[in-house]
Every structure is written in structure tokens, then in C-alpha cells.
Residue, then its C-alpha position, 0 to 999 in steps of 0.5 A: m085685802l079689804s082695806y083699800q079704797h081707791g077714792f083716796h087716790a082717785g085722779n092721781r098720776a097713776d090713774v091718769l095713765k091707766h084711764a087714758v090708755l084704757h079709754a084708747i083701748l075701749s074706743a078702738a074696741a068699740k069701733e072694731c066689734p059692737n058686741t063685747l063682753y067686758v069684765e073687771t076683776h077689781s072695779g072700785r066704786g066706778r065714779y069719784d068726787l074729786d072735791g070729796a072728803q076722800a080725794t081731797k085728804g091726800g090731794e093726789a088728783q092735783d098733781g094728776v088729772l087736775s093739773l092736766l085740766e088746768d094747764g093744757a094737756p098734750k094732744p094724746l091725752r085730749p080724747w080722754l080728758d074731753l070725757v072727763k071735762q064733760r062729767g066735771r070734777g064731781d063725777y070723775p069716771g073710774s074704769p067702770a064708768l069709762a066702759q059704761q060710756l064708751l062701749p056700744s049698746s049691744s055690749r055686756m059688762i060684768f063688774f066684780e068688787k069684793h070690798p063691801t063699801e066699794h061694791k055698794e057705791l058701785v051699784k049706786a054709781l052705775g044705775t039701772d043700765p041693763r047691759l051690766q051686772v055688779k057682783h059682790a065676789d072675788g073677781y079672779s075666780g068669778a071672771l074665769k067662769l065667764a066666756p064670751r058668746s060666739s059673736e062677742r069680743m072678750i075684754c078683761f081689765v085687772d086693777p088690783s090694789y097691790e097693797t102687799s106682795r101677795d097681789i103680785d103673786a096672785l096675778a102671776l098665777w092668774t094671768p096664764k089661766a086667763l090667757k088660756r081661758w080666752p085665747k082670742g080675748t083682750l086682757i088689760l093689766w094695770l101695773p104700778l112702778f115702784k121706787d125699789g123696782r120690785e115689779i121689774e121681774f114680774g113685768e118681764y114675766l108678763t111680757e113673755l106670756d103672750d103677744c102684748f104691748v106695755a105703755g108706761a111712764r115714770w114721774p120724778m120723785d121728790p126726795l122727801d116723798e115717802g110714797a112707794l110709787e114712781g110710775s104706772a104702766i098698762v100691759a095689754y094682750r091682744a089689744p086692737a091694733a089701733a090702740r097700740e100706737a095711741s097708748l104708746n103716744i099717751a105714755s110718751a106724752l105723760q113721761s115728757w109732761w111729768v119731767r118738764 
């Protein structure tokens, strides 16, 4: 699908869990191994202006990252939020910008983005960093052509739009291939939690494929809210041991924060 642009949802509640957990995993990985091949299959535009036209149209960041910045956040969220504060509201970091800032100078990064506008903005956002490549191509097929060097740790982050059921079907077919392709690699999947529970069977399937942890949280729904989402989760395979506890603490803290 080429209609989705994440700028309209940047900094929302789903982003909060996704980016805070990704921050924890990448921070732990950077300490464990200085040489990393980091890949994203659906990169978006990398950076977002939370005061810009897209983000303010739906105002989703107000209930997400902005509420945490304004009201004082739970302790497990602070390492990620400190980074967000440093950058300011006009430069909210998406996952590519998080990786660019957190991973060591010896790392390699390859970002795939199929949407032409998002790809153009991603190239602009990431600048001339010699560690990275930005590819205007399908991330699923492109990623599977890659392999880490002997000294590198492979990390792949997958964050599709889930606009239709085909997105779940595609990820269900791709994930076993990726786990086999990178038998020692870390694979990180973002999973939306829907009001109708359509992701439950898929989530159970994912947890049976290999060793992983799931960090997820749901928020209370307004009966008048017509949105489909009521939560967000990260499924992480073979992630650094230090990231597991931090990620679960983030999810637990957000669950409590949202229902307070």
C-alpha cells in the first residue's frame, strides 16, 4: 500500500511504546556489539515535526509523547524521553533517527521505504551519514538479500502500516524466512492491538516461531472513538538479554499510565 504516511500519527500512543522499546533494545545492542548491521523494512520519513500540518491534523501526539513530556513520565520511559527532549518537538525521532543516534560509528544501516514521498523525506532527514543507505524498494524482499559480515550483529526492525489484512498475511509469510535467513540475528516486529482482536491468532503464531519476548500495552477506549487501535506491542526475537527486562518495564509502566 502506498497511501500510508506516518506523519499523521507521529508521536501517538502506539509510537510511544514502539519507540521506547526500540530505544531500549538498540541501547543494549550497542553496548554488546559495536559492529551492527541494522535494517528497516518500512522506514517512513525518519523524523517528524509534531507541530507540523500532518501531526496536528489529528492531534494524536497530544495523548502520546506530548502528555508524557508535559506531565512527568514513569521512570522506565525516561531514557527514551530524554533523547526526545533534546531534539525538541520539531524533530521527533522515528525509528531511523533513533538508530542513527544510538548505534556506534562502526555500524552499518540500510533503510527501505517504498512510498515515494516518504523515501524522499527520509533521504533528506538522514543527511550524508556514511554509515547508512536509503533504498527506494520493497523492504521485505530487499532485506532478505542482506547478510551481516562475520563481525556484525544483525538487527532488523519491521513496522508495516497494517492498513489491510494483507499486511498481516505478508508478515506471517516473511517472518519465518527472516528467522531462517539470520539464525543469530535480532528481529523486532511492531504489532498493533485492535479493538476487535484480529491480531490475537497472529500474535500467538509469532510467539511460537522462535525464542522471543512480547512487550505490549493497551489503553482505555472512549466509546465514541471510531479508531481501530486500542494498544501496541513489540515482538522481539533474540534480543539482548538486558533489553528484555527494560522493555517489559516500559510496557507495564505505560499500561498503568494510560489507565490512571
